[in-house]
C-alpha positions as CSV (number, residue, x, y, z in Angstrom):
1,M,8.7,-0.1,17.8
2,G,6.4,2.2,15.9
3,L,6.2,3.1,12.3
4,S,5.5,6.6,11.3
5,L,5.8,8.8,8.3
6,P,8.5,11.5,8.3
7,E,7.1,15.0,9.1
8,D,8.2,16.2,5.7
9,W,6.5,13.3,3.9
10,Y,4.2,14.3,1.0
11,V,2.8,12.7,-2.1
12,N,4.7,13.8,-5.2
13,P,2.3,15.9,-7.3
14,Q,3.8,14.3,-10.5
15,V,3.0,10.9,-9.2
16,L,-0.6,11.9,-8.5
17,G,-0.9,13.4,-12.0
18,E,0.4,10.2,-13.6
19,F,-1.9,8.1,-11.5
20,Y,-4.8,10.2,-12.5
21,E,-3.9,10.0,-16.2
22,R,-3.4,6.3,-16.1
23,F,-6.6,5.5,-14.1
24,K,-9.0,8.4,-14.9
25,D,-11.3,6.1,-17.0
26,T,-11.1,3.1,-14.6
27,P,-14.1,2.4,-12.5
28,K,-13.7,3.5,-8.8
29,D,-14.2,0.0,-7.5
30,E,-11.3,-1.3,-9.6
31,I,-9.0,1.5,-8.3
32,K,-10.0,0.7,-4.7
33,E,-9.2,-3.0,-5.2
34,F,-5.9,-2.2,-6.8
35,S,-5.0,0.3,-4.1
36,F,-6.0,-2.2,-1.3
37,K,-3.9,-4.9,-2.8
38,Q,-0.9,-2.5,-3.0
39,G,-1.4,-1.7,0.6
40,L,-1.4,-5.4,1.6
41,I,1.8,-6.0,-0.3
42,L,3.5,-3.0,1.3
43,G,2.3,-4.1,4.7
44,K,3.6,-7.6,4.2
45,I,7.0,-6.3,3.1
46,V,7.2,-4.1,6.2
47,I,6.3,-7.0,8.5
48,E,8.9,-9.2,6.9
49,Q,11.6,-6.5,7.0
50,K,10.9,-5.8,10.6
51,G,10.8,-9.5,11.5
52,I,7.3,-9.2,13.1
53,K,5.8,-12.5,14.0
54,G,2.3,-13.2,15.2
55,D,-0.3,-15.9,15.7
56,D,-2.4,-14.8,12.8
57,E,0.2,-15.2,10.1
58,E,-1.8,-17.9,8.4
59,H,-4.5,-15.3,7.6
60,W,-2.1,-13.1,5.6
61,P,-2.9,-12.8,1.9
62,R,-0.7,-14.8,-0.4
63,F,0.8,-13.2,-3.5
């Protein structure tokens, strides 16, 4: 079971523009932390939806 992005996947330019406008004055470290947390949340959702189990589940971040 592998996860991959569709070949035609792209980042919507409008979304990028809105992200820039919203966060252009935010320090880069805050943006990195925000993006990292979003990635953890997305990863956890995928793991739960796919029913993936593992020995290291106790180390998952809690939200």
